[in-house]
N, C-alpha and C positions, 0 to 999 in steps of 0.2 A: 455409871451414867444415871442422872436424875430423870425422873419422868417428865419434869418440866422442860428438859432439853429437847424433847420430841415435839415436832410441829403438831399442834392439836387439830389441824384440819383433817387429819386422817382418822381420828378417833371414831369408832363405830362403823367405819366403811368396810365394805367387802372388797376383795382383790380378785376380780373375775377375769378381766382382760385389760390390756394396756390401752385400748381405745377409750376406756372410762377415765383415764388420767391425762392431765396436761403434761407438756414437756417439762414444766417447772416441778410438777408433782414427782415425775419420774426421777428428775435430778435430785430432789430432796431425799427420795428413798435411796438413791445411790450414795449420796453423801452420808446418810445415816448408816448404811451398810458398811462403808469404809471406816466410819468411826467405831462401830461395834466390832469390826474385824481387828482394828488396831488395839482396842481395849482387850480383846481376847488374847491376842498375841502378847500383850504386855502383862497378862495375868490379872487384869482389873475386872472384878466381878460386876455384873450389871443385872442383878435379879430384881428387875423393876416391876415384874408382874407376879411376885411371890403369892402363892395361894390360889392362883387361877388354874383352870383345867381346860384342856382342849381335846377335841375328838378328831382322829385321823381316819377318815372314811375312804377306804381303798377298794375300788372295783377292779383296778388294774394295779398289779404289784410294781414296786420300784425300789432298788437299793438306795439311790441318791435321795429321792424325794422323802422316803420314810426316815432315813437317818438324819437328813437335814432338818426336818421338822422336829424330830425327837430330841436331837442335841440342842437345837436352837431353843426349844421349849424349856429344857433343863437349864440352860444358861440364863434364861429369863426368870427362872424360879418356878416354872409351871410344871404341871403333871400332864402327860399325854396318854390317851387311851387309843390303841390301834384296833380298828375294826376292818378285817379283811372281808372278801366276798362272802365267806361263810359266817361272819360275825354280825351281820346285819340283815334285817328283813326288808330293807328299803327296795321298793319296786316289786317285791315278791308278795309277802303277806301284808305289807304296810306301804301306803303311798309315800311318795317323796315328800309331799306336803306335810303329812302326819309325822314322818321321820324327822323332818326339819323342826317341827314344833316340839317334839319330845327332846331331841338333842339340845335345842336352844334353851330348854328349861334346866338342863343339867350341866352344860358346858359354856365357857366364856367365848369360845371360838371353834369353828369347824373347818377342817381341810377336807376337800373332796378331790379324788383322782379317779377318773373313769371315762365315761363315754360322751354323750352329747352335751354341748354347752348349755342346752336348755335345762339339763339336770342341775348343774351347779347354780344356774340363775334362779331356778325354783327353790333350791335350798336357801339361797340368800334372801329370797322374797319372804319366806315364812319362818326362818330360824330366829330372827330377832337379835342375833349376835353376828359379828363379822364371819364371813365365809371366804376361804382362800382356795383358789383354783390350783390344784397340784398337777393337773393336765386334763384336758378334754380332747375330743377329736379335732376341735376347731382351733383351740388356743392353748398355749403353755407359757403363761406370763411370768411365773417364778423362774423358769429356766432363762428366759430372755433378759430378765433383770440381772441374773448372774452373768450372762454373756456380756451385757453392757458394762458391768463392773470390771470384768476381765479385760475387755478392750481398753477401757479408760486407764486401768492400771498399767497396761503395756505401752500405750501411745501417749497418755497424758490428756487426751481429749477424744471426743466422739465426733463432733461436727466435721463434716467433709470427708470422713474416712469411708473407704469403699469396701463393702461387704458383698461377696458373691456366694449365694447359696446354690449348691450343685445337687441335683437330684429331684426328688418328688416334692415340689413346693406347694402342693394343694392342701396340705393338712396343717396340724398345729404348729410345727416348727417353721415352715415356710411362711405361714400366715403371720405368726407372732414376730418373727424377725423382720418381716416387711413393715409391720406396724411400728416396731421399736425403732427401726432406722428412720422411718418417716417422722416419728415424734421427735427424734434427737438430731435431726438435720444431717443424717448420714446418707450415703449413696448405696442403694440396695439394687443388686442384680440377681434375678432369678435365672439360672442357667440350666435349661432342661428342654426336652421336646415340648412343643406348645401345649399339648394336652395335659402336661404336668404343671402348668403355671397356676398361680392362685386364681380365685374366682374374679370375674370382672367387677362384681359388686364391691368386693374388698379392695381391689386395685383402685377403683374410683374413689373410695373413701380415703385411702392412703394418699392418692394424688392430691386431694383437697388439703390434707394435712401438710403435705410436702410443700405446697404453695406458700405456707406460712413459715415453715422452718428452714427452707432452702435445700431440703433433701431432694435427691433425684432417684427415680425408680426406673429400672430398665429390665427388659425381658428378652433374653438372647439365647439362641439355640446352639451357637458355636462356642465350645469351651475355651478355645484359645483367644477368641475375640472377647469373651466375657471376663476372663481372668486377668487380662493384661493390666498391670499396675494395681492389682487388688491389694488392700491392706489386710483383709481377712477372707479366707476361704473356709466355708462352713458346709458340712454335710451331715446327713443322718441316715439311719437304716432305710433300706428301700421298701420294706414291708412293715407296716405298723402293727402294734399289738391289736389283736382282735380281727385282723384280716385273714382270710382263708389261705392255706398254704399253696393253693392252686395259682395264686397270682405271681409266685416267684419267677416262673418262666418268662412271663410277659415283662416283668420289671427288669430282669437281667438283660433281656433282649433290648429293651428300650434305654436302660440307664447305664449300661456298661461303658459307653463312650463318655459318661459324666463322672466316672470314678476319679477321685483325687489321687493323682500320681506325682512323682517327683518332677515330671515334665510340666505338669500344671503349675506346681509351686514355683518352679524355675521361671516359667512364663510370667507369673505374677511379679516376681522380684524378691530380693533378699529381705525386704521389709515385711513381707507377708507372713502372717501367723495362720496356723491351722486350728480350727475349732470343730467340736463334735459334742452333742449333748449326752452321748453314751446311753446304753452300751453300743459297742462298735464291732463289726465283723471284719477285722483287719488281719486275722490269721485263722488257724484251724483249731484253736484252743477252746472252742465252745461246741456244744452238741449240735447247735444249728449250723455253725460253720462247717463242721465235718459232714453233716447231712447234705448241705449245699454242694460241697466238693464232690461227694459221692454221686450226686444226681446231675450236676452241671459242669464239674471239672474246673471250677475256679477256686483259688486258694485265699481270696479275699473279695470283699464286695465293694462297698461305697468308698473305701480308702485303702491304700496299700499299707502294709506293715511298716515299710520304710518311712513313709510320711507320718504315720501315726506316732512313731517313736522318735521322730526327728527333733532337732533343737527348735524348729519352728512351731512344733505342736505345743499348745497350752491347754490341752484337754483336762489335765488334772488340776490346774489352777481354776479352771472353769467349774469343775465338779466341786471343789472345795467352796467356791463362792456361792454355790446353791445354799449352803447353810447360813452364810453371813447375810445374804439378801433376804432369805426367808425369815431370818430373825428380825431384820429391819421391818419387814412387812407386818409381822405379828406385833412387834414392839409398838409400832406407830398406830395400828388400827385398834389395839386393845386399850 
């Protein structure tokens, strides 16, 4: 791929949340992702940013995000330096503003994965180079870009498809999926107890976007009503990174009726696919899974093992697409 093949409108921009981008922008990034994915599958090199260097600033660890950025950087000809929570003084001995200015002098781009959205926004304000959001408490835009690519690959289109997000929709995944659906003219349903719905402020923002794109946003507490005719059922872990272990009891009590089961998938219909951003607690093959079983007596949480490993599950296509879409974001913004 030639650098000139990339739409120059993204050059120098940060990728912090999907709200910052138009529907057309998101579609352009999805098209570029598909092109880069096809080239990689065909063995066509695209080292269009040879000699550049990026910093990966992780305050929360992740298998998929780290590997996606590192492999994508290598494919583009770049070098990546990984900084885990012990590898940076950001917020401890050095302010975020100063950290941004230092890293911006040494690197061509910076990825941040951690806590408040204000942190990645501050990095972007002072770095002087593109900053990419690998996850904050409020938004996870690189994940949703991969999700949209996966849905488009499966159905051939996005507009009009119905996605149901089951579980705690107050944080990064529920927020970002609602924004992504609103932007792309999809029908988004948050299925949860009312206290787990996204904030009214973000809902109002997305409703305004939906008026222009034809998207429909719904908020339903009954799983069978919500999932009827769904094209995509999506869920995530019930307790996010950084939350105290004490909240498990409350989440299990509140969200157990919103577990994705075979009955839920059957209610949606044979066209429905299952998605999850991973990692998932669908069996007892993790330390946390075993601990939850010992304490609460349940052998899976947000999704059953039967659904997770079913033919309707596209979770590993989705995981792979993290790399292709992250590559597109870096290729375009650099």
